C-alpha positions in Angstrom: 43.6 112.1 203.0 41.2 114.8 201.2 43.7 116.4 198.2 44.0 119.7 200.0 45.5 118.7 203.2 49.3 117.9 202.2 49.4 121.5 200.7 47.5 122.8 204.5 50.0 120.8 206.4 53.0 122.5 204.2 51.6 125.7 204.8 51.0 125.8 208.4 54.2 123.7 208.8 56.3 126.7 206.8 54.7 129.6 207.1 52.1 129.3 210.1 54.2 131.4 212.3 54.3 134.0 209.9 50.7 134.0 209.6 50.2 134.2 212.9 52.6 137.1 213.0 50.8 139.1 210.5 47.4 138.7 212.1 48.6 139.8 215.8 49.9 142.6 213.9 46.6 143.3 212.6 44.3 142.7 215.7 46.6 143.6 218.5 45.5 140.3 220.7 46.9 136.8 220.3 43.3 135.0 221.0 41.7 137.5 218.2 44.8 136.7 216.0 44.5 132.8 215.9 40.7 133.2 215.4 41.9 135.7 212.4 44.3 132.6 211.1 42.0 129.8 211.7 38.6 131.8 209.7 41.0 132.9 207.1 42.5 129.3 206.6 38.9 127.6 207.1 37.8 129.9 204.3 40.5 129.5 201.8 40.4 125.7 201.7 36.8 125.2 202.0 36.4 127.0 198.7 39.9 126.6 197.1 40.6 126.4 193.4 44.4 127.1 193.3 47.1 124.6 193.5 49.6 123.2 196.3 52.2 126.1 195.8 53.2 127.4 199.1 53.4 130.9 198.4 50.0 130.9 196.3 48.3 129.6 199.4 49.9 131.8 201.7 48.8 135.1 199.6 45.4 133.8 199.3 45.2 133.5 203.1 46.7 136.9 204.2 44.5 138.0 201.5 41.3 136.6 203.5 42.8 137.4 206.6 43.1 140.8 205.7 39.4 140.8 204.1 38.3 139.4 207.5 39.8 141.6 210.0 38.7 144.8 207.9 35.3 143.0 207.7 35.1 142.5 211.7 36.5 145.9 212.3 33.5 147.5 210.9 30.7 145.2 212.8 32.8 145.5 215.9 33.3 149.8 215.6 30.6 149.9 218.8 32.0 146.9 220.9 35.4 148.5 220.8 34.4 152.2 222.1 33.0 150.5 224.9 35.9 147.9 225.6 37.9 150.0 227.4 34.9 149.4 230.1 35.1 146.0 230.5 39.1 145.8 230.3 41.8 145.8 232.6 44.7 147.4 231.0 48.1 145.4 232.6 51.1 147.7 233.7 54.6 146.3 233.3 57.7 147.3 235.1 59.8 146.4 232.2 60.7 149.7 229.9 60.5 147.2 226.9 57.3 145.8 227.7 55.3 149.6 228.4 56.7 150.6 225.4 55.0 147.5 223.6 52.0 148.2 225.5 52.0 152.1 224.4 52.5 151.2 221.0 49.4 148.7 221.1 47.1 151.1 222.5 48.6 153.4 220.1 48.1 151.0 217.2 44.6 150.6 218.5 43.0 153.9 217.7 44.0 153.5 214.3 40.7 153.3 211.8 41.2 149.3 210.3 41.9 150.6 207.1 44.5 152.8 208.4 46.2 150.0 210.6 46.0 147.9 207.8 47.8 149.9 205.3 50.5 150.6 208.5 51.1 147.3 208.9 51.4 146.4 205.0 53.7 149.1 204.9 56.2 148.7 207.5 55.7 145.1 208.6 54.8 143.5 205.2 57.7 146.0 203.6 55.7 146.6 201.0 55.8 149.6 198.5 52.3 151.9 198.2 51.4 150.5 194.9 51.1 147.0 195.9 48.7 148.1 199.7 46.6 149.5 197.3 46.2 146.4 195.0 46.0 144.4 198.4 43.2 146.6 199.6 41.6 147.3 196.3 41.4 151.2 196.9 43.7 153.9 195.0 47.4 154.6 196.0 46.6 158.3 196.9 44.0 156.8 199.5 47.0 154.7 200.9 49.1 157.5 201.0 46.6 159.4 203.0 46.2 156.6 205.6 49.4 156.0 206.0 50.0 159.8 206.4 46.5 160.0 208.8 48.6 157.3 210.8 51.6 158.4 211.2 50.4 161.7 212.7 48.3 160.4 215.0 51.1 157.6 216.3 53.6 160.3 216.6 51.0 162.4 218.7 50.0 159.3 220.8 53.6 158.3 221.1 55.5 161.7 221.5 57.6 161.3 218.8 58.8 164.4 216.2 60.0 163.9 212.8 63.9 165.1 213.9 63.9 161.9 216.4 62.7 159.6 213.6 65.9 157.2 212.3 
């Protein structure tokens, strides 16, 4: 057994579900999320020069996932502009699923940086300073991305400031 295998197994066993959830929120697609997790794990463990601490490994994998997501969105911008021509959106009778689809579609309209900021702020519950550190940008840039994303999502989802909790 290679020296990295116990750390890998521990990470996947204890935090694999959380990593998949994080990737799903970034990508909005279960298959792409699985690919993102796999790619990040491959990158981290093929070049790893860190210890076996699960929390530290998870942080490296999450950072690799975030970088990979943003990079892939930059490369696939043209594909995303034409993807709607090929994908038939599913319609659901259940109101909850319909709302989830509506939110997913609204998130898909955000830029990669805006979506990353929204996920890090509202899913990961990170403060603006930590988001800025994660993305390698200024706090003001994060605030601008969050404000733009909130405005865009509110418009698309028909939410007003008075109706938000």
